[in-house]
C-alpha positions as CSV (number, residue, x, y, z in Angstrom):
1,M,0.0,0.0,-0.1
2,D,1.2,3.5,-0.8
3,K,2.7,5.6,2.0
4,P,0.2,8.1,3.1
5,A,1.2,11.8,2.8
6,D,3.2,13.0,5.8
7,D,1.1,15.9,6.4
8,L,-1.9,13.8,7.2
9,T,-0.2,11.3,9.4
10,F,-1.1,13.1,12.5
11,W,-4.9,13.2,11.5
12,R,-4.7,9.4,11.8
13,E,-2.8,9.3,15.0
14,G,-5.0,11.9,16.5
15,A,-8.1,10.0,15.4
16,N,-6.8,6.9,17.1
17,A,-6.3,8.7,20.3
18,M,-9.9,9.8,20.3
19,M,-11.1,6.2,19.9
20,P,-11.8,5.2,23.5
21,M,-14.1,8.2,24.0
22,V,-15.8,7.6,20.6
23,V,-16.4,3.9,21.1
24,E,-17.8,4.6,24.6
25,L,-20.3,7.1,23.1
26,R,-21.2,5.0,20.3
27,R,-22.1,2.3,22.6
28,E,-24.2,4.4,24.9
29,L,-26.1,5.9,22.0
30,H,-26.7,2.4,20.7
31,K,-28.1,1.1,24.1
32,F,-30.7,4.0,24.1
33,P,-31.9,4.6,20.6
34,E,-34.4,7.3,20.0
35,L,-36.7,8.0,16.8
36,G,-37.6,10.9,14.8
37,L,-37.1,14.6,15.0
38,H,-37.0,14.9,18.8
39,L,-34.1,13.1,20.4
40,P,-33.5,14.6,23.9
41,E,-31.3,11.9,25.4
42,T,-29.1,11.6,22.4
43,T,-28.8,15.5,22.1
44,R,-28.0,15.7,25.8
45,R,-25.3,13.0,25.6
46,T,-23.9,14.8,22.5
47,R,-23.7,18.1,24.3
48,E,-22.2,16.4,27.2
49,A,-19.5,14.9,24.9
50,L,-18.7,18.4,23.6
51,A,-18.6,20.1,27.0
52,G,-15.5,22.2,27.7
53,L,-14.6,23.0,24.2
54,D,-14.6,26.4,22.7
55,V,-17.5,25.9,20.2
56,E,-20.9,27.6,19.7
57,I,-23.9,25.3,19.9
58,V,-27.2,26.0,18.4
59,E,-30.3,23.7,18.8
60,G,-33.1,23.7,16.2
61,K,-36.7,25.2,17.3
62,T,-38.7,22.5,15.6
63,T,-36.3,19.6,16.0
64,S,-33.5,18.7,18.5
65,S,-30.7,18.9,15.8
66,L,-27.6,20.6,16.9
67,V,-25.3,22.9,14.6
68,V,-21.9,23.2,16.4
69,T,-19.4,25.9,15.0
70,L,-15.7,25.7,15.6
71,R,-14.0,28.9,14.4
72,G,-10.5,28.6,13.3
73,A,-7.4,30.6,14.0
74,Q,-7.5,32.4,10.6
75,Q,-10.4,33.9,8.8
76,G,-11.6,31.9,5.8
77,P,-14.3,29.9,4.3
78,T,-16.7,27.4,6.3
79,I,-17.3,23.8,5.5
80,L,-20.2,21.7,6.9
81,L,-19.7,18.2,8.3
82,R,-22.8,16.3,9.1
83,G,-23.8,13.2,11.1
84,D,-27.4,11.9,11.6
85,M,-28.5,10.9,15.1
86,D,-31.8,8.8,14.9
87,A,-32.5,5.1,15.0
88,L,-35.1,2.7,13.4
89,P,-38.5,1.5,14.7
90,M,-37.4,-2.3,14.8
91,P,-36.1,-5.1,17.0
92,E,-32.5,-5.7,17.8
93,D,-31.3,-9.3,17.5
94,T,-27.6,-9.1,18.2
95,D,-25.8,-10.5,21.1
96,V,-23.5,-7.4,21.9
97,E,-23.4,-6.3,25.5
98,F,-24.6,-2.8,24.6
99,K,-27.6,-3.8,22.6
100,S,-30.7,-1.8,22.6
101,Q,-32.4,-1.2,25.8
102,H,-35.7,0.1,24.3
103,E,-38.0,-2.4,22.7
104,N,-38.5,-2.2,18.9
105,R,-35.9,0.4,18.6
106,M,-32.3,-0.1,17.1
107,H,-29.4,1.7,15.6
108,A,-29.5,-0.5,12.6
109,C,-28.2,2.1,10.1
110,G,-25.2,3.2,12.1
111,H,-26.2,6.6,13.1
112,D,-24.9,6.1,16.4
113,S,-21.5,5.8,14.9
114,H,-22.0,8.8,12.6
115,T,-22.7,10.9,15.8
116,A,-19.8,9.4,17.7
117,M,-17.3,10.0,14.8
118,L,-18.4,13.6,14.2
119,V,-18.0,14.2,18.1
120,G,-14.6,12.7,17.7
121,A,-13.9,15.1,14.8
122,V,-15.0,18.1,16.7
123,H,-12.4,17.1,19.3
124,L,-9.7,16.6,16.9
125,L,-10.2,19.7,14.9
126,H,-10.5,21.7,18.1
127,K,-7.3,20.5,19.3
128,N,-5.8,21.6,16.0
129,R,-7.7,24.7,15.4
130,E,-4.7,26.9,15.1
131,R,-4.2,25.2,11.7
132,L,-7.7,26.0,10.4
133,N,-7.8,28.8,7.8
134,G,-11.6,29.2,8.3
135,N,-14.6,27.7,10.3
136,V,-16.1,24.1,10.6
137,K,-19.8,23.8,11.2
138,F,-20.9,20.2,12.5
139,L,-24.5,19.3,11.9
140,F,-25.8,16.7,14.4
141,Q,-29.2,16.0,12.7
142,T,-32.3,14.3,13.8
143,G,-35.0,12.6,11.6
144,E,-33.1,11.2,8.8
145,E,-35.0,8.0,8.7
146,G,-38.1,9.3,6.7
147,Y,-38.7,12.5,8.8
148,A,-36.6,14.9,6.5
149,G,-34.8,16.2,9.3
150,A,-32.3,18.1,7.1
151,R,-35.1,19.9,5.5
152,F,-36.1,21.3,8.9
153,V,-32.6,22.5,9.6
154,I,-32.6,24.3,6.3
155,E,-36.1,25.9,6.7
156,E,-35.0,27.2,10.1
157,G,-32.1,28.9,8.7
158,M,-29.6,26.8,10.6
159,L,-27.5,26.1,7.5
160,D,-27.3,29.4,6.1
161,A,-26.6,31.2,9.5
162,A,-23.3,33.0,9.8
163,P,-20.8,31.6,9.2
164,A,-22.6,30.2,6.2
165,P,-20.9,27.0,4.6
166,S,-19.7,26.9,1.2
167,A,-19.4,23.0,0.9
168,A,-20.8,20.1,2.9
169,F,-19.6,16.5,3.5
170,A,-21.0,13.5,5.2
171,I,-19.9,9.9,6.1
172,H,-22.3,6.9,6.1
173,I,-21.1,3.5,7.3
174,S,-21.7,0.3,5.4
175,P,-21.0,-3.2,6.7
176,N,-20.9,-4.4,3.1
177,I,-17.7,-2.5,2.2
178,P,-14.3,-3.7,3.4
179,T,-13.6,-2.3,6.8
180,G,-11.8,1.1,6.7
181,V,-12.2,1.7,3.0
182,I,-13.9,4.9,1.8
183,A,-16.2,4.6,-1.1
184,S,-18.2,7.0,-3.3
185,R,-19.0,8.2,-6.7
186,S,-19.6,11.3,-8.8
187,G,-23.1,12.2,-9.6
188,P,-26.1,10.4,-8.3
189,L,-25.1,8.3,-5.2
190,M,-28.6,7.4,-3.9
191,A,-32.0,7.5,-5.1
192,A,-35.1,9.5,-5.0
193,T,-38.2,8.1,-3.2
194,D,-42.0,7.9,-3.5
195,T,-44.4,6.1,-1.3
196,I,-47.0,4.0,-3.1
197,H,-50.5,3.7,-1.6
198,I,-53.2,2.0,-3.5
199,E,-56.7,1.2,-2.2
200,I,-59.0,-1.0,-4.2
201,M,-62.7,-0.6,-3.5
202,G,-64.9,-3.5,-4.2
203,K,-68.0,-5.1,-2.8
204,G,-67.8,-7.6,0.0
205,G,-69.8,-10.6,0.7
206,H,-69.9,-14.6,1.4
207,A,-66.7,-16.3,0.1
208,S,-68.9,-19.1,-1.1
209,Q,-70.8,-16.7,-3.4
210,P,-68.1,-14.6,-5.2
211,H,-70.3,-13.8,-8.0
212,Y,-72.6,-11.5,-5.6
213,T,-69.4,-9.6,-4.8
214,L,-66.7,-7.6,-6.4
215,D,-63.5,-9.2,-5.0
216,P,-60.7,-6.7,-4.5
217,I,-58.2,-9.4,-3.8
218,P,-57.4,-10.8,-7.3
219,V,-57.5,-7.1,-8.6
220,A,-54.8,-6.3,-6.0
221,C,-52.8,-9.3,-7.1
222,E,-53.1,-8.6,-10.9
223,I,-52.0,-4.9,-10.1
224,V,-48.8,-6.0,-8.3
225,T,-47.9,-8.4,-11.3
226,A,-48.7,-5.6,-13.9
227,L,-46.4,-3.1,-12.2
228,Q,-43.4,-5.4,-12.2
229,S,-44.0,-5.6,-16.1
230,L,-44.0,-1.6,-16.1
231,V,-40.6,-1.5,-14.7
232,T,-39.1,-4.1,-17.3
233,R,-41.0,-3.0,-20.3
234,R,-41.7,0.8,-20.0
235,V,-38.7,2.1,-18.1
236,E,-35.4,2.5,-19.8
237,A,-32.8,-0.1,-18.6
238,F,-29.9,2.6,-18.3
239,D,-32.2,5.0,-16.2
240,P,-33.6,2.4,-13.9
241,V,-36.2,2.4,-11.2
242,V,-37.0,0.0,-8.4
243,L,-40.7,-0.6,-7.5
244,S,-41.4,-2.8,-4.7
245,I,-44.9,-3.4,-3.3
246,T,-44.1,-4.4,0.5
247,K,-47.4,-4.9,2.1
248,I,-50.9,-6.2,1.1
249,D,-53.6,-5.7,3.6
250,A,-57.1,-7.2,3.1
251,G,-59.7,-9.3,4.7
252,T,-60.6,-10.6,8.2
253,T,-61.3,-14.2,7.9
254,G,-61.5,-17.3,5.7
255,N,-65.1,-17.1,4.6
256,V,-65.6,-13.4,4.1
257,I,-64.7,-11.5,0.9
258,P,-63.5,-8.1,1.8
259,E,-64.8,-4.9,0.5
260,S,-61.4,-3.3,0.0
261,A,-57.7,-4.2,-0.3
262,R,-54.7,-1.9,0.4
263,L,-51.4,-2.0,-1.3
264,L,-48.2,-0.1,0.3
265,G,-44.9,0.1,-1.7
266,T,-42.0,2.2,-2.5
267,L,-40.5,3.6,-5.7
268,R,-37.0,4.5,-6.1
269,S,-35.4,6.5,-9.1
270,F,-32.3,8.4,-10.3
271,S,-33.9,10.9,-12.7
272,E,-37.0,13.0,-12.9
273,K,-37.6,11.4,-16.3
274,S,-37.8,7.7,-15.1
275,R,-39.5,8.9,-12.0
276,A,-42.4,10.5,-14.0
277,T,-42.6,7.5,-16.2
278,A,-43.1,5.2,-13.3
279,R,-45.5,7.5,-11.4
280,E,-47.7,7.9,-14.4
281,G,-47.6,4.2,-15.1
282,I,-48.6,3.2,-11.6
283,E,-51.8,5.4,-11.6
284,R,-52.7,4.3,-15.2
285,I,-52.2,0.6,-14.5
286,A,-53.9,0.6,-11.2
287,S,-56.8,2.7,-12.4
288,N,-57.4,0.8,-15.5
289,I,-57.1,-2.7,-14.1
290,A,-59.5,-1.9,-11.4
291,R,-61.9,-0.5,-14.0
292,A,-61.6,-3.5,-16.0
293,H,-63.0,-5.5,-13.0
294,G,-65.6,-3.2,-12.0
295,V,-63.9,-1.9,-8.9
296,E,-62.2,1.4,-8.1
297,A,-58.6,2.0,-7.3
298,N,-57.4,5.2,-5.5
299,V,-53.7,5.9,-6.0
300,T,-51.6,8.1,-3.8
301,L,-48.1,8.7,-4.5
302,T,-46.2,10.5,-1.7
303,P,-42.9,12.1,-2.9
304,G,-40.0,11.6,-0.4
305,Y,-36.4,12.5,-0.6
306,P,-34.9,13.7,-3.9
307,V,-31.8,12.0,-5.5
308,T,-28.5,12.4,-3.7
309,I,-26.2,13.9,-6.1
310,N,-22.4,14.2,-5.4
311,D,-20.5,17.1,-6.8
312,D,-18.0,15.7,-9.3
313,K,-15.0,18.0,-8.2
314,F,-15.6,17.5,-4.6
315,V,-15.8,13.6,-5.0
316,G,-12.3,13.9,-6.7
317,F,-11.0,16.0,-3.8
318,A,-12.5,13.5,-1.2
319,Q,-10.7,10.6,-3.2
320,N,-7.5,12.4,-3.0
321,V,-7.8,12.9,0.7
322,A,-8.8,9.2,1.3
323,Q,-5.8,7.9,-0.6
324,D,-3.5,10.2,1.0
325,L,-4.7,9.0,4.4
326,F,-5.1,5.5,3.8
327,G,-3.2,4.7,0.6
328,A,-4.1,3.8,-3.0
329,R,-6.5,1.1,-1.8
330,G,-8.2,3.4,0.9
331,F,-10.7,4.7,-1.8
332,L,-13.1,2.5,-3.7
333,K,-14.9,4.1,-6.8
334,M,-18.3,2.7,-6.7
335,P,-19.6,1.6,-10.3
336,A,-23.1,2.4,-9.6
337,P,-25.5,4.3,-7.1
338,I,-27.5,2.5,-4.7
339,M,-31.3,2.5,-4.4
340,G,-31.4,3.7,-0.7
341,A,-32.3,7.3,0.0
342,E,-30.8,10.0,2.1
343,D,-32.0,13.5,3.3
344,F,-28.5,14.8,3.0
345,S,-29.8,15.2,-0.6
346,Y,-31.4,18.5,0.4
347,V,-28.1,19.8,1.6
348,L,-26.5,18.8,-1.6
349,Q,-29.1,20.6,-3.5
350,R,-27.9,23.9,-1.9
351,L,-24.2,23.2,-1.4
352,P,-21.5,21.5,-3.4
353,G,-20.2,18.5,-1.6
354,C,-20.5,14.7,-1.3
355,M,-21.4,11.7,0.8
356,V,-18.9,8.9,1.1
357,F,-19.4,5.4,2.6
358,L,-17.1,4.0,5.1
359,G,-16.6,0.3,5.1
360,V,-17.3,-1.4,8.7
361,A,-17.5,-5.0,7.9
362,P,-17.5,-6.9,11.2
363,E,-14.1,-8.7,11.9
364,G,-14.0,-12.2,10.6
365,V,-17.1,-11.6,8.2
366,A,-16.7,-11.2,4.5
367,H,-18.2,-7.7,3.5
368,H,-20.4,-9.3,1.0
369,H,-21.9,-11.6,3.7
370,A,-22.4,-9.2,6.4
371,H,-25.8,-8.3,7.5
372,A,-26.6,-4.8,5.8
373,C,-27.9,-1.7,7.3
374,H,-31.4,-1.9,8.4
375,S,-31.1,-5.5,9.3
376,N,-32.1,-6.6,12.8
377,R,-28.6,-8.3,13.0
378,M,-26.4,-5.5,11.6
379,M,-23.1,-5.2,13.5
380,M,-19.9,-3.2,12.6
381,D,-16.4,-3.1,13.0
382,E,-15.9,-0.2,15.5
383,A,-12.2,0.2,14.9
384,A,-13.1,1.7,11.3
385,M,-14.5,4.7,13.1
386,A,-10.9,5.9,13.4
387,N,-10.8,6.2,9.7
388,G,-14.1,8.1,9.7
389,I,-12.9,10.6,12.3
390,A,-9.5,11.2,10.4
391,M,-11.4,11.6,7.1
392,H,-13.9,14.3,8.6
393,A,-10.8,16.2,10.0
394,A,-8.7,16.0,6.9
395,I,-11.5,17.1,4.7
396,A,-12.1,20.0,6.8
397,D,-8.5,21.1,7.1
398,R,-7.7,20.7,3.1
399,F,-10.9,22.4,2.2
400,L,-10.1,25.4,4.3
401,R,-6.6,25.5,2.8
402,G,-8.1,25.9,-0.6
403,A,-7.4,22.4,-1.7
404,G,-11.2,21.5,-2.2
């Protein structure tokens, strides 16, 4: 592996020195996960972890997100580093000693590590603030998991408040990337989302006399099958979408045909063209299949996060930093985007920057076999957080020196 640049060696060493504190904080957050836009205990623990530092802390009015500002020794630009803090509403089925103490709540997407790494980066950059030719704003953000927490931060003006950042950077962990490796790509990184709700209204009755009813269940099944054909036959293969119906709800017992059936699903896309094609097709197919069977379909498509689009120049900058820190193999260029979604997309609509993934494949587990984010069995290699801390710090330092 190539020898890392000498001027970045101390960022790695400094990050390693932060690890006992960072691991302890990550485990505390993991034990007590919170959901949504208001995370009082998570916010309190984060504030406590920053106690004694010469930083400015502002808490949101509509959320408990925090913006922490560190002013460097010299005047200059400002960069935003972001870490999200919320957990998922799901059980944890791991055997770690610090597993979730809250039923049906789990940090299965690694936001506990994002918060802990960002706290470590605040400490590391604060310790070396005489180097900084500008300012660093750290966004500890709530409500990423479906609550659009970043949008609230933007609408409140927390992002634009002086000193306003001119670029943004974020790290997301992934157990399915080799541990310690930074991975990203230019352009679309993660997908836009739409939530699909379809209600089929028929006529209920006795299951032994279906001819007296308008059974919504076979109509629902036909719609699901037709929607899969929509994806493969009407959407361009090189501008793909993913359309998944994930829940069908109908009926109460074995001898009753229900009056209605409900479908729930998600649409993921990387361009407004393919998104519009799929949205139009969903409404047309559901309505016309229902009409063919003499029933009615009500289709609701709720838009979610936009496409997460990385700035080309900033990705190249991040690649250089990662390879200087960790060697030539320390950065992996992703061949394609992924269909997950991120509300950091709202930030990247306003500022140039990028999100990268940090590999955290658990020790002894091949990354392509590791339980993924959002799995009830997701685990991570905590040692990889040192690379995340060093990456945050080096990105900020170099950007403020005009290298970004």
